[in-house]
C-alpha positions as CSV (number, residue, x, y, z in Angstrom):
1,M,-16.3,-5.7,50.4
2,T,-15.6,-8.4,47.8
3,T,-14.7,-6.9,44.5
4,F,-15.6,-8.2,41.1
5,A,-11.9,-9.1,40.6
6,D,-11.6,-10.9,44.0
7,A,-14.7,-13.0,43.1
8,L,-13.5,-13.9,39.7
9,L,-9.8,-14.6,40.4
10,G,-10.7,-16.8,43.3
11,R,-12.1,-19.4,41.0
12,P,-11.3,-21.0,37.7
13,T,-11.8,-19.2,34.3
14,P,-15.4,-18.9,33.4
15,R,-16.5,-21.3,30.7
16,E,-19.7,-19.3,30.0
17,L,-20.7,-15.8,30.1
18,R,-23.9,-16.5,32.0
19,G,-23.2,-16.8,35.5
20,I,-20.5,-14.1,35.6
21,P,-21.5,-11.7,38.4
22,R,-22.4,-8.1,37.7
23,A,-19.5,-5.8,38.4
24,G,-20.1,-4.2,41.7
25,E,-20.0,-0.7,43.0
26,E,-16.3,-0.7,44.0
27,T,-14.1,2.2,43.0
28,F,-12.4,1.9,39.7
29,H,-9.6,4.1,38.3
30,P,-10.9,7.2,36.5
31,S,-10.3,8.5,33.0
32,P,-7.9,11.4,32.4
33,A,-9.4,14.8,31.8
34,D,-8.0,15.0,28.3
35,W,-6.4,12.1,26.4
36,R,-4.2,14.6,24.5
37,D,-2.2,14.9,27.8
38,E,-1.1,11.2,27.3
39,V,1.9,9.7,25.6
40,L,1.2,6.1,24.4
41,Y,3.7,3.3,24.1
42,F,2.7,0.3,22.1
43,L,4.4,-3.1,22.8
44,L,4.0,-6.7,21.9
45,P,4.0,-8.7,25.1
46,D,6.0,-11.6,23.6
47,R,8.8,-9.2,22.2
48,F,9.2,-6.7,25.0
49,S,10.4,-8.2,28.3
50,D,10.5,-11.4,30.2
51,G,11.7,-9.6,33.3
52,G,15.0,-11.5,33.3
53,E,17.3,-8.9,31.9
54,G,19.4,-8.9,35.0
55,D,20.5,-12.3,34.0
56,R,21.7,-11.4,30.7
57,P,24.2,-8.6,29.5
58,L,23.3,-5.4,27.9
59,L,24.0,-5.5,24.2
60,D,27.2,-3.9,23.2
61,R,26.2,-2.2,19.9
62,S,29.9,-1.8,18.8
63,R,30.5,-5.6,19.1
64,R,27.2,-7.2,17.7
65,D,29.1,-10.2,16.4
66,A,29.8,-11.1,20.0
67,A,26.1,-11.6,20.5
68,R,25.8,-14.0,17.5
69,P,26.8,-17.3,18.8
70,V,27.8,-20.0,16.3
71,P,25.6,-23.0,16.5
72,A,27.1,-26.5,17.3
73,D,26.2,-27.9,13.9
74,A,27.5,-24.8,11.8
75,Q,30.5,-22.9,11.0
76,T,29.0,-19.4,11.4
77,W,26.1,-17.5,12.9
78,R,23.0,-18.5,11.0
79,W,20.9,-15.6,9.7
80,D,18.2,-18.0,8.3
81,R,17.6,-19.3,11.8
82,W,17.4,-15.9,13.4
83,A,14.9,-14.8,10.7
84,R,12.9,-18.0,11.1
85,S,12.8,-17.5,14.9
86,G,11.2,-14.2,14.4
87,A,8.6,-15.2,12.0
88,E,7.5,-18.4,13.6
89,R,8.1,-18.7,17.3
90,W,7.2,-17.2,20.7
91,Q,10.3,-15.6,22.2
92,G,9.2,-15.6,25.9
93,G,8.1,-12.0,26.9
94,T,5.6,-11.9,29.7
95,I,3.1,-9.7,31.6
96,R,5.4,-9.7,34.6
97,G,8.1,-8.5,32.3
98,I,6.1,-5.5,31.3
99,T,5.6,-4.8,35.0
100,S,9.3,-4.9,35.6
101,K,9.9,-2.1,33.2
102,L,7.3,0.5,34.3
103,D,9.8,2.7,35.7
104,Y,11.9,2.4,32.5
105,L,8.7,3.6,30.5
106,R,7.9,6.4,33.0
107,G,11.5,7.6,32.7
108,L,10.9,7.9,28.9
109,G,7.9,10.2,29.4
110,V,5.3,7.5,28.7
111,T,1.9,8.0,30.5
112,T,-0.2,5.2,28.8
113,I,0.9,1.7,27.8
114,W,-0.9,0.0,24.9
115,V,-0.3,-3.7,25.5
116,G,-0.8,-6.0,22.5
117,P,-3.4,-8.8,22.8
118,V,-2.8,-11.0,25.9
119,F,-5.8,-13.4,25.4
120,K,-5.4,-17.2,25.1
121,Q,-4.3,-18.4,21.7
122,R,-4.6,-21.9,20.2
123,G,-2.1,-23.8,22.1
124,H,-0.9,-26.0,19.1
125,L,-0.1,-22.9,17.0
126,D,2.4,-20.2,17.6
127,T,0.4,-17.0,17.1
128,Y,2.7,-15.0,19.4
129,H,1.3,-11.8,18.1
130,G,-2.0,-12.5,20.0
131,Y,-4.6,-11.8,17.3
132,G,-5.9,-15.4,17.0
133,I,-8.0,-15.7,20.2
134,Q,-9.2,-19.2,21.3
135,D,-10.5,-18.3,24.8
136,F,-11.9,-14.7,25.1
137,L,-12.0,-14.9,29.0
138,E,-8.4,-16.1,29.6
139,V,-4.8,-14.9,29.5
140,D,-2.5,-16.9,27.2
141,P,-0.2,-19.0,29.5
142,H,2.8,-17.8,27.5
143,F,2.2,-14.4,28.9
144,G,1.1,-15.3,32.5
145,S,-2.3,-15.2,34.2
146,R,-5.3,-13.1,34.8
147,Q,-4.0,-12.2,38.3
148,E,-0.7,-10.9,36.8
149,L,-2.6,-8.8,34.3
150,R,-4.6,-7.3,37.1
151,E,-1.3,-6.7,39.0
152,L,0.2,-5.0,36.0
153,V,-2.7,-2.5,35.7
154,A,-2.6,-1.9,39.5
155,A,1.2,-1.3,39.4
156,A,0.9,1.0,36.5
157,H,-1.8,3.0,38.3
158,D,0.4,3.3,41.4
159,R,3.0,5.0,39.2
160,G,0.6,7.4,37.5
161,L,0.5,5.3,34.3
162,R,-2.6,3.9,32.4
163,I,-3.0,0.7,30.5
164,I,-4.8,0.1,27.2
165,L,-5.6,-3.5,26.1
166,D,-5.6,-4.5,22.5
167,V,-9.0,-6.2,21.7
168,I,-10.5,-8.0,18.8
169,F,-14.1,-8.4,17.9
170,N,-14.0,-8.8,14.1
171,H,-12.7,-12.4,14.3
172,S,-11.6,-15.3,16.5
173,G,-8.6,-17.5,16.1
174,A,-8.5,-20.4,13.6
175,N,-10.7,-22.4,15.9
176,F,-12.6,-24.4,13.3
177,D,-12.2,-25.8,9.8
178,Y,-14.7,-25.9,7.0
179,L,-16.3,-29.2,5.9
180,V,-16.6,-29.2,2.2
181,D,-17.9,-32.1,0.3
182,D,-16.9,-34.2,3.4
183,R,-13.4,-32.8,3.2
184,R,-11.6,-30.8,5.9
185,V,-10.6,-27.4,4.3
186,H,-8.6,-24.9,6.4
187,Q,-9.0,-21.9,4.0
188,A,-12.1,-22.3,1.9
189,G,-12.8,-20.1,-1.2
190,F,-14.9,-17.0,-0.5
191,L,-18.7,-17.0,-0.9
192,Q,-20.4,-13.8,-1.6
193,W,-23.3,-12.4,0.6
194,P,-25.6,-14.2,1.5
195,R,-24.0,-17.5,0.9
196,F,-22.1,-19.4,3.6
197,Y,-20.5,-22.8,4.3
198,P,-23.1,-24.7,6.4
199,S,-20.8,-27.3,8.0
200,I,-17.7,-26.8,10.2
201,G,-15.8,-28.8,12.6
202,W,-14.1,-27.5,15.8
203,R,-10.4,-28.0,16.1
204,G,-9.5,-29.8,19.2
205,A,-6.5,-29.4,21.5
206,D,-4.5,-31.9,19.4
207,D,-6.0,-30.5,16.2
208,A,-8.3,-33.4,15.6
209,L,-11.9,-32.2,14.5
210,L,-14.6,-32.3,17.1
211,A,-18.4,-31.9,16.9
212,V,-18.4,-30.1,20.2
213,P,-15.6,-28.5,22.2
214,I,-15.2,-30.1,25.6
215,R,-11.7,-29.3,27.0
216,P,-10.4,-25.8,27.6
217,D,-8.0,-26.1,24.7
218,D,-10.8,-27.3,22.3
219,G,-12.6,-25.0,19.9
220,V,-13.4,-21.6,21.2
221,W,-14.5,-20.2,24.6
222,P,-16.8,-19.0,26.3
223,A,-19.4,-21.7,25.3
224,E,-21.7,-19.0,23.9
225,L,-19.4,-18.5,21.0
226,Q,-19.6,-22.1,20.0
227,S,-22.8,-21.5,17.8
228,P,-21.8,-21.6,14.1
229,S,-24.3,-18.8,13.5
230,C,-21.8,-16.5,15.4
231,Y,-19.6,-16.7,12.3
232,T,-20.0,-15.6,8.7
233,R,-18.5,-18.8,7.4
234,A,-17.9,-17.2,4.1
235,G,-14.3,-18.4,3.6
236,T,-11.1,-16.5,2.7
237,G,-11.5,-13.5,0.3
238,D,-9.9,-10.1,-0.4
239,L,-9.5,-8.0,2.6
240,G,-9.7,-4.8,0.4
241,A,-12.7,-5.8,-1.8
242,G,-16.0,-4.0,-1.7
243,A,-17.3,-0.5,-0.7
244,L,-16.6,0.8,2.8
245,E,-20.3,1.7,3.3
246,D,-21.6,-1.9,2.3
247,P,-22.2,-3.9,5.5
248,H,-21.9,-7.2,3.5
249,A,-18.8,-6.2,1.4
250,E,-16.2,-8.8,1.0
251,H,-13.7,-7.1,3.1
252,K,-16.2,-7.3,6.0
253,R,-17.3,-10.9,5.6
254,T,-13.9,-12.6,4.7
255,D,-11.9,-14.5,7.2
256,F,-8.8,-12.6,8.1
257,L,-6.6,-15.1,6.3
258,D,-7.4,-18.3,8.5
259,L,-8.7,-16.3,11.5
260,R,-12.5,-16.8,11.6
261,D,-14.8,-13.9,10.9
262,F,-17.6,-13.1,13.3
263,S,-21.2,-12.6,12.1
264,L,-21.9,-9.7,14.4
265,E,-25.5,-9.1,13.2
266,S,-26.2,-12.6,14.5
267,G,-26.0,-11.6,18.2
268,S,-22.3,-12.4,18.6
269,L,-21.6,-8.6,19.0
270,R,-23.3,-8.6,22.3
271,L,-21.5,-11.6,23.4
272,L,-18.1,-10.1,22.5
273,A,-18.9,-6.8,24.2
274,D,-19.7,-8.8,27.3
275,C,-16.4,-10.6,27.1
276,Y,-14.6,-7.3,27.0
277,K,-16.7,-5.7,29.7
278,Y,-15.5,-8.6,31.9
279,W,-11.9,-7.6,31.2
280,I,-12.6,-3.9,32.1
281,A,-14.0,-4.9,35.4
282,L,-11.4,-7.6,36.1
283,T,-8.3,-5.5,35.3
284,D,-9.4,-1.9,35.8
285,C,-7.8,-1.1,32.4
286,D,-8.3,2.4,31.0
287,G,-9.0,1.9,27.3
288,F,-9.0,-0.4,24.3
289,R,-7.2,-0.4,20.9
290,I,-9.7,-1.9,18.6
291,D,-8.2,-4.2,16.0
292,T,-9.4,-4.5,12.4
293,L,-12.3,-1.9,12.8
294,K,-12.5,-1.4,9.1
295,H,-13.7,-4.9,8.7
296,V,-16.9,-4.5,10.8
297,S,-19.9,-2.4,9.5
298,F,-20.5,1.1,10.7
299,E,-23.5,0.1,12.8
300,E,-21.7,-2.8,14.3
301,G,-18.7,-0.6,15.2
302,R,-20.9,2.1,16.6
303,N,-23.0,-0.4,18.7
304,F,-19.9,-2.3,20.1
305,C,-18.0,0.9,21.0
306,G,-21.3,2.3,22.5
307,A,-21.8,-0.6,24.7
308,I,-18.2,-0.5,26.0
309,K,-18.4,3.2,26.7
310,E,-21.6,2.9,28.5
311,F,-20.3,0.1,30.8
312,A,-17.1,1.9,31.5
313,A,-19.0,5.0,32.3
314,R,-21.1,3.2,34.9
315,L,-17.9,2.1,36.5
316,G,-16.8,5.7,36.7
317,K,-14.5,5.5,33.7
318,L,-16.2,8.5,32.0
319,D,-13.9,8.7,29.0
320,F,-12.7,5.1,28.5
321,F,-10.4,5.4,25.5
322,L,-11.3,3.6,22.4
323,V,-8.9,3.9,19.5
324,G,-9.6,2.2,16.2
325,E,-7.3,0.5,13.7
326,V,-8.9,1.5,10.5
327,A,-6.9,0.3,7.5
328,G,-7.0,1.9,4.0
329,G,-5.7,5.3,4.8
330,D,-7.0,8.8,5.7
331,F,-10.4,8.7,4.0
332,N,-11.4,5.4,5.8
333,Q,-10.2,6.8,9.2
334,D,-12.2,9.9,8.6
335,R,-15.3,8.0,7.7
336,Y,-15.3,5.7,10.7
337,L,-14.7,8.8,13.0
338,D,-17.5,10.6,11.4
339,V,-20.1,7.7,11.7
340,L,-19.1,6.4,15.1
341,G,-19.0,9.9,16.6
342,L,-18.6,10.1,20.4
343,N,-18.4,6.3,20.6
344,L,-14.8,6.3,19.2
345,N,-12.1,8.6,20.6
346,A,-9.6,8.4,17.9
347,A,-8.1,6.5,14.9
348,L,-4.6,5.3,14.6
349,D,-2.7,7.4,12.0
350,I,-1.4,4.4,10.1
351,G,-2.1,5.5,6.6
352,E,-0.4,8.2,4.4
353,M,0.4,10.4,7.3
354,R,2.8,7.9,9.0
355,L,5.0,7.8,5.9
356,T,4.8,11.6,5.5
357,L,5.9,12.1,9.1
358,A,8.8,9.8,8.6
359,G,9.8,11.5,5.4
360,V,9.7,15.0,6.7
361,A,11.7,13.9,9.9
362,K,14.3,12.4,7.6
363,G,14.6,15.5,5.4
364,L,13.1,13.8,2.4
365,L,9.8,15.6,2.2
366,H,8.8,19.2,2.3
367,P,7.4,20.1,5.8
368,A,4.1,21.3,4.2
369,A,3.5,17.7,3.3
370,Y,3.0,17.0,7.0
371,F,1.5,20.2,8.3
372,D,-1.0,20.4,5.4
373,G,-2.4,17.3,7.0
374,F,-3.8,19.4,9.8
375,D,-5.5,21.8,7.5
376,P,-9.2,20.8,7.1
377,G,-9.2,22.6,3.7
378,K,-6.4,20.4,2.4
379,A,-6.4,17.2,4.5
380,V,-8.5,14.0,3.6
381,M,-8.9,13.5,7.3
382,G,-10.2,17.1,7.7
383,S,-11.0,18.5,11.1
384,H,-10.5,15.2,12.9
385,R,-6.6,15.4,12.7
386,N,-6.9,19.3,13.1
387,L,-8.6,18.9,16.5
388,G,-5.8,16.7,17.8
389,R,-7.8,14.6,20.0
390,H,-9.1,12.3,17.3
391,H,-5.8,11.0,16.0
392,V,-3.1,9.0,17.4
393,S,0.3,9.8,15.8
394,I,2.3,6.7,14.6
395,V,6.0,6.5,13.2
396,D,6.4,2.7,13.6
397,D,4.1,-0.1,14.6
398,H,3.9,-3.8,14.3
399,D,2.3,-4.0,10.8
400,H,3.2,-1.0,8.6
401,V,0.2,-1.5,6.4
402,F,1.5,1.3,4.1
403,G,5.1,1.4,2.8
404,A,8.0,-1.0,3.5
405,K,7.9,-3.1,6.7
406,L,11.1,-1.6,8.1
407,R,11.4,0.4,11.4
408,F,12.2,4.2,11.0
409,S,15.7,3.6,12.2
410,A,16.5,0.8,9.6
411,E,17.2,3.5,7.1
412,A,18.0,6.4,9.2
413,A,21.0,8.7,8.9
414,T,22.1,8.2,12.6
415,D,20.8,6.3,15.6
416,H,19.2,9.4,17.0
417,Q,17.4,10.6,13.9
418,I,14.3,9.0,15.4
419,V,14.3,11.9,17.8
420,A,13.3,14.3,15.0
421,A,10.3,12.1,14.2
422,T,9.4,11.8,17.9
423,A,9.5,15.6,18.3
424,L,7.0,15.9,15.5
425,Q,4.8,13.5,17.4
426,F,5.2,15.0,20.8
427,F,4.8,18.7,19.9
428,S,2.4,18.7,17.1
429,L,-1.5,18.2,17.3
430,G,-2.5,14.7,18.3
431,I,-1.9,12.0,20.8
432,P,1.6,10.6,20.3
433,C,2.2,6.9,20.3
434,L,5.9,5.4,20.5
435,Y,6.5,1.8,19.3
436,Y,8.6,-0.3,21.6
437,G,12.3,-0.1,20.9
438,S,12.1,3.2,19.0
439,E,13.8,4.8,21.8
440,Q,16.6,2.3,21.4
441,A,16.7,2.9,17.6
442,L,15.9,-0.8,16.9
443,A,16.7,-1.3,13.2
444,G,17.5,-4.9,12.5
445,P,21.0,-6.0,11.6
446,E,23.5,-3.7,9.9
447,A,23.1,-3.1,6.2
448,E,25.8,-5.6,5.0
449,S,23.9,-8.5,6.7
450,R,20.5,-7.8,5.4
451,G,21.0,-9.6,2.0
452,F,21.0,-12.8,4.1
453,L,17.5,-12.2,5.4
454,P,14.4,-13.6,3.6
455,E,11.8,-10.8,2.8
456,W,13.8,-8.1,4.2
457,G,11.5,-5.0,3.9
458,G,8.4,-7.2,3.2
459,S,7.9,-9.1,6.4
460,D,6.2,-8.0,9.8
461,R,9.0,-10.1,11.6
462,Y,11.5,-7.2,11.0
463,L,9.3,-4.9,13.0
464,R,9.1,-7.2,15.9
465,E,12.6,-7.8,17.5
466,A,12.7,-9.0,21.0
467,M,14.1,-6.1,23.1
468,F,14.9,-8.5,26.1
469,G,17.3,-10.6,24.0
470,P,16.3,-14.2,24.5
471,A,19.0,-16.6,23.9
472,R,16.7,-19.2,22.4
473,A,13.2,-19.3,20.7
474,R,10.4,-21.4,22.3
475,R,9.8,-24.8,21.0
476,P,6.7,-25.0,18.7
477,G,3.3,-25.4,20.1
478,R,2.6,-26.6,23.6
479,A,6.2,-27.8,24.0
480,G,7.0,-24.1,24.4
481,L,5.1,-24.0,27.6
482,A,7.3,-26.6,29.4
483,P,9.0,-25.6,32.5
484,G,12.4,-24.0,32.5
485,G,14.9,-24.8,29.8
486,E,12.7,-27.5,28.4
487,A,10.6,-24.9,26.6
488,L,13.7,-23.7,24.7
489,D,14.4,-24.8,21.1
490,P,18.1,-25.8,20.8
491,E,17.9,-25.3,17.1
492,L,16.7,-21.6,16.9
493,P,18.4,-18.5,18.5
494,G,16.4,-15.9,20.1
495,F,15.1,-13.1,17.9
496,G,17.1,-10.4,19.7
497,P,17.8,-6.8,18.8
498,F,19.9,-5.8,15.8
499,G,20.2,-9.5,14.6
500,T,21.6,-11.0,18.0
501,A,20.7,-13.4,20.6
502,G,21.2,-13.4,24.4
503,C,21.6,-9.7,25.1
504,H,19.0,-7.1,26.0
505,C,18.9,-3.4,25.0
506,F,17.0,-1.5,27.9
507,D,19.7,1.1,28.0
508,E,18.6,4.2,29.8
509,S,21.9,5.9,29.0
510,F,21.5,5.4,25.2
511,P,21.5,8.9,23.6
512,A,18.2,8.4,21.8
513,Y,16.6,7.3,25.0
514,R,17.9,10.4,26.8
515,R,16.6,12.7,24.1
516,V,13.2,11.2,24.1
517,S,13.0,11.3,27.7
518,A,13.7,15.0,27.6
519,L,10.9,15.5,25.0
520,G,8.5,13.7,27.2
521,A,9.4,15.5,30.4
522,L,9.0,18.9,28.5
523,R,5.6,17.9,27.1
524,K,4.3,16.9,30.5
525,R,5.6,20.2,32.0
526,H,3.9,22.5,29.6
527,R,0.2,22.3,28.6
528,V,0.8,24.6,25.5
529,L,2.7,21.7,23.9
530,R,-0.3,19.4,24.4
531,S,-3.3,21.7,23.8
532,G,-2.2,24.9,22.0
533,R,-3.1,26.0,18.6
534,Q,-0.6,25.1,15.9
535,Y,1.2,27.3,13.3
536,L,3.9,26.3,10.8
537,R,6.5,29.0,10.9
538,P,8.5,30.5,8.0
539,T,12.3,30.7,8.3
540,A,14.9,32.7,6.4
541,F,18.6,31.9,5.8
542,L,21.4,32.7,3.3
543,D,19.5,35.7,1.8
544,R,16.5,33.6,1.2
545,G,13.4,35.3,2.5
546,F,11.0,34.1,5.1
547,D,9.2,31.0,3.7
548,V,8.7,27.4,4.6
549,H,11.9,25.9,3.2
550,G,12.9,22.4,2.7
551,P,13.3,19.5,2.7
552,G,16.4,19.1,4.8
553,E,16.3,22.6,6.4
554,L,15.3,23.8,9.8
555,L,11.5,23.1,10.5
556,A,9.7,25.3,12.9
557,W,6.3,25.6,14.2
558,S,4.4,27.2,17.2
559,R,2.0,26.0,19.7
560,I,0.0,29.0,21.2
561,L,-2.3,28.8,24.2
562,D,-3.5,32.2,25.5
563,D,-0.4,34.3,25.9
564,E,2.0,31.5,25.8
565,E,4.1,30.6,22.6
566,A,6.2,27.4,22.4
567,V,8.4,27.5,19.3
568,C,9.6,23.9,18.3
569,I,12.5,23.7,15.9
570,V,13.8,20.5,14.3
571,N,16.9,20.2,12.1
572,T,15.5,17.8,9.4
573,H,19.0,17.3,7.9
574,G,20.4,13.9,8.9
575,R,24.0,14.9,8.6
576,D,24.7,18.6,8.8
577,P,23.9,21.4,11.0
578,R,21.5,24.0,10.0
579,G,20.6,27.6,11.1
580,A,17.9,30.1,10.2
581,D,15.9,33.1,11.4
582,V,12.6,31.8,12.7
583,L,9.4,33.7,12.6
584,V,7.5,34.2,15.9
585,D,4.2,35.9,17.0
586,S,4.9,39.6,17.0
587,S,1.9,40.4,19.3
588,L,3.1,37.8,22.0
589,N,6.8,38.9,21.7
590,P,7.1,42.7,21.6
591,P,10.3,44.6,21.0
592,G,12.9,44.0,23.5
593,S,11.5,40.6,24.7
594,S,13.2,37.3,24.3
595,L,12.3,33.6,24.1
596,T,14.2,31.1,26.4
597,V,15.4,27.8,25.4
598,V,13.8,25.1,27.5
599,L,14.8,22.1,25.6
600,N,18.0,21.3,23.5
601,T,18.1,17.5,22.7
602,A,21.8,17.6,22.0
603,E,22.3,18.9,25.5
604,A,20.1,16.2,26.9
605,A,22.2,13.7,25.2
606,R,25.3,15.3,26.9
607,M,26.8,16.5,23.6
608,F,29.8,18.7,24.4
609,Q,29.0,22.4,24.4
610,P,26.0,22.4,21.9
611,P,24.7,25.7,20.7
612,H,21.7,27.3,22.4
613,P,21.9,25.5,25.7
614,V,18.8,25.4,28.0
615,G,18.4,28.7,29.7
616,T,19.7,30.8,26.8
617,A,17.6,33.8,26.0
618,L,17.2,34.5,22.3
619,T,16.3,38.1,21.7
620,V,13.3,38.8,19.6
621,M,14.4,40.9,16.6
622,R,12.4,42.8,13.9
623,T,12.6,43.2,10.1
624,P,11.8,46.7,8.7
625,D,8.3,45.5,8.0
626,G,7.9,44.5,11.6
627,T,8.3,40.7,11.2
628,A,9.4,39.3,14.6
629,F,12.1,36.5,14.6
630,V,14.7,34.8,16.5
631,Q,18.1,33.7,15.3
632,V,19.0,30.0,15.6
633,R,22.5,28.9,14.5
634,E,24.3,25.7,13.9
635,L,21.7,23.4,15.3
636,P,23.1,19.9,14.9
637,A,21.7,17.2,12.6
638,S,18.3,15.7,13.7
639,E,18.4,17.8,17.0
640,V,15.4,19.6,18.5
641,L,15.2,23.1,20.3
642,V,12.0,24.4,22.0
643,L,11.8,28.1,22.9
644,M,9.2,29.6,25.2
645,N,8.1,33.3,25.8
646,H,6.9,32.3,29.4
647,A,9.6,29.8,30.5
648,A,8.9,29.6,34.3
């Protein structure tokens, strides 16, 4: 039987939606029983891997200067050029590079890979991030081909992994310019509803204005999206202005900077849904992360997600995962989850909770600041976060829409403090999502070098180091697609990890990787850590009675499923060991019983003789009033213990 993918990949990329065959009755990869069982890993294809790490050395973190070559026209390494490279240029990561790292990710405990947008961008621009689509039916040649994307998904499925694609239906790339008083205007002033600019010109492959796109690099594709009525044509306004409930609010009609806003009520919603149905059937992917969901109306979001859900269900993907990016904090996330209902699985926790999680993990905030977020009576996001399945936990991402634009490890006490944050993600309610490089403690250059970097802490570029360590950035525009070394820019170093170029950092022996891998393996082994009820546990130490102490003290919480209790303990102090008596459930742990250590991250990192090694039985003790507790002593800084009453 000829499959949908066989039929489509055997001929050129479609220029129109009409004529694309209906997806057949072949077998597609099913959805998981519960997305809470998954561990997500988000990567930007351009900044993750090119598959060529075998041809360049592993970065020696103790000798970073050795990986900072001096340009021929300079006396020293040029920080300005490294920073410019990261802000403006493609680095060379590919789909095949992602495929080459599937075993690396599986070893980390990852089960689902969220791949940043791979769709074709405007060739004369350098939108390496992928959010400025020019052809909604094609893969960008910087990344590879449709066939390679299909092969990535198949290879992932063979290894028990899933793939989520990042999709955009709020806007297209900067595919046209406005014509205002016979002048070409790239970013026109905003026009309030119902006004719009009547005249536009399509940007050609060489950036000349065209009345009609003709070549594959002209304008926008598929052809159905070339009707001006598909776009609001309202110009560039304030992305935060207007009421969330107003379908014509400024933040819902404005261009996203110079990316062109779709008028979804005009019929383009159906067209875009058809584009993404094509990708589901072509690649057999498992879900979508939906970009800029806040910037479409409730009805448009519900209709798009519903169309995708129904199509996927027809293919046998009965819970195709849809997770939305809803900017503006907990209230906005909660509102979209309420209105979209079953059409949206979850929201990304990119608001206040991301900062709170990081602050608690670093011992800067009281633990209640995080755990109150799961209490429907106290949390803005209410029951959605408490249920777990409706929020995706984030520590780092590519934007940091709240707070400084710095990775967690950029201001961490140690290069393994990220493990404390990851434990909170992995073992508390929700679906955890790692950001690429967190397991290697990516942090930018050392503190004494940051003064040379423009916009340090305020630019997305410092969240997007290239893990694979390219020696050179790509040349601008289509020159960066030239074969071999001709594509490389001799003036700009690669935007490699920790302010270097030419060395990768896929180090499976790195202590943070080992610790995170141990967290992931334990989460996979014990359902109680994925589905159990959650209770913040009081602790007692130094004659201080049982209470939730902090910040900077032992943090403990339990997950309980039927008769199983897993007690998760994190030392939130970044420098010093901590100990305490930790309250446990008295009914599940009767007198004379014990809890067994099933995880000790210090031991996973091969620390010499850590306290409480795996297999140690901690006796359940009682206070005179019957309070049950176990004694934990000298847990090293930012390390994690997990105890279980049924450890088999």
